[in-house]
C-alpha positions in Angstrom: 171.6 132.7 94.4 169.3 130.8 92.0 169.9 131.4 88.3 168.2 130.7 84.9 169.8 131.2 81.5 168.5 132.6 78.3 170.2 131.4 75.1 169.9 132.2 71.4 172.5 130.5 69.1 172.7 132.9 66.1 173.5 136.0 68.3 175.6 134.0 70.8 173.3 135.1 73.6 173.9 133.1 76.8 172.9 135.2 79.7 172.5 134.2 83.3 169.7 135.8 85.3 169.3 135.9 89.1 165.8 135.1 90.2 164.2 137.6 92.6 162.4 135.0 94.6 161.5 137.2 97.5 160.1 140.0 95.4 158.3 137.9 92.8 157.8 134.3 94.0 155.0 133.2 91.6 156.8 134.7 88.6 160.0 133.0 89.6 158.2 129.7 90.0 156.9 130.1 86.4 160.4 130.9 85.1 161.9 128.0 87.0 159.3 125.6 85.5 160.1 126.8 82.0 163.8 126.4 82.7 163.4 122.9 84.0 161.8 121.9 80.7 164.4 123.7 78.5 161.4 125.5 76.9 162.1 127.4 73.6 160.0 130.1 72.1 160.0 132.4 69.1 161.1 135.8 70.1 161.9 139.2 68.5 163.0 142.6 69.3 160.1 144.5 70.7 158.4 147.2 68.6 156.7 149.3 71.3 158.6 148.9 74.5 162.1 150.1 73.6 165.3 148.0 74.3 163.6 144.7 74.9 163.8 141.2 73.5 160.2 140.0 73.8 159.4 136.3 74.3 155.6 135.9 73.8 154.1 132.8 75.2 150.5 132.2 74.4 149.1 129.3 76.5 149.1 127.0 73.5 152.9 127.5 73.1 153.7 126.4 76.6 155.2 123.0 77.1 152.7 120.2 77.3 151.4 119.6 80.8 152.8 122.9 82.2 150.6 124.7 84.6 149.1 128.0 83.3 148.7 130.0 86.5 147.2 133.4 86.9 150.2 135.4 87.8 149.4 138.3 90.2 151.2 141.6 90.2 154.4 141.3 92.3 157.3 143.7 92.0 155.4 145.1 89.0 156.5 148.1 86.9 155.6 149.8 83.7 159.2 151.1 83.4 161.7 148.2 83.3 165.4 149.1 83.7 168.7 147.8 82.2 169.1 144.1 83.0 165.5 143.5 84.2 163.7 140.4 83.2 160.0 140.9 83.4 157.0 138.5 83.2 153.8 139.9 81.9 150.5 138.0 82.4 147.3 138.8 80.5 144.2 136.7 81.5 142.2 135.0 78.8 139.9 137.4 77.0 141.3 140.5 78.8 142.9 142.1 75.7 141.8 142.3 72.1 143.9 140.6 69.5 145.6 137.9 71.6 145.3 134.2 71.0 142.7 132.3 73.1 143.7 131.4 76.6 146.1 133.0 79.1 149.0 134.9 77.6 152.5 135.3 79.1 155.5 137.3 77.9 159.1 137.4 79.1 160.8 140.7 78.4 164.6 140.9 78.5 165.5 144.6 78.9 169.1 145.3 77.9 169.2 149.1 78.2 167.4 152.0 79.9 164.3 153.7 78.5 162.0 150.7 78.6 158.3 151.3 78.9 155.4 148.9 78.8 153.1 151.0 76.5 151.3 148.6 74.1 149.0 149.4 71.2 146.1 148.6 73.6 147.5 150.8 76.5 149.8 150.7 79.4 150.5 147.4 81.2 152.6 146.3 84.2 154.9 143.3 84.3 156.7 141.7 87.2 160.4 142.2 87.5 161.3 138.7 88.5 165.0 138.3 87.6 168.0 140.4 86.7 170.9 139.8 84.3 174.0 139.1 86.5 176.5 142.0 86.3 179.3 140.0 84.7 177.0 138.9 81.8 175.4 142.4 81.1 177.9 143.8 78.6 177.8 140.7 76.4 174.0 140.6 76.8 173.7 144.1 75.5 175.8 143.3 72.4 174.0 140.1 71.8 170.5 141.7 72.1 171.5 144.4 69.6 172.5 141.6 67.3 169.1 140.0 67.7 167.6 143.4 66.9 169.5 143.5 63.6 168.9 139.8 62.7 165.2 139.7 63.4 163.1 136.9 64.8 164.9 134.1 66.7 164.3 131.3 69.2 165.1 131.9 72.8 165.6 128.9 75.2 165.0 129.2 78.9 167.2 126.7 80.8 168.8 126.2 84.2 172.1 128.1 84.6 
């Protein structure tokens, strides 16, 4: 079982997630690359999608020298579930209002009722990892703390 970890110091978030390599290989490769670099990004509780911590990653925010692949749909959904980690990919120029270049977003879904309805319409994202069972209860509490605290920095690292 291969794992990555998401951490956020103010909330105490430190959650291990099992990569779903067979279901979403290219998405897992992307997450694995981020983790190997200890990449950190500004994040916030989502506005439109329900119980989600959103980690937006415009191409300019990716670590220097990191590949910016076009990620195909694999294990895609518009309705993420509790514990799902999703990777959304939007090609450059495909959506109004996004920064130039490809756009990626990691969604950490900590409860049921998630839906990927954005102001510009429905999207699908790849379920590429899941929070391990023994970390889920603490992850729920920590994600609720992030919701109360506001914007934060999430780091992706090897577990």
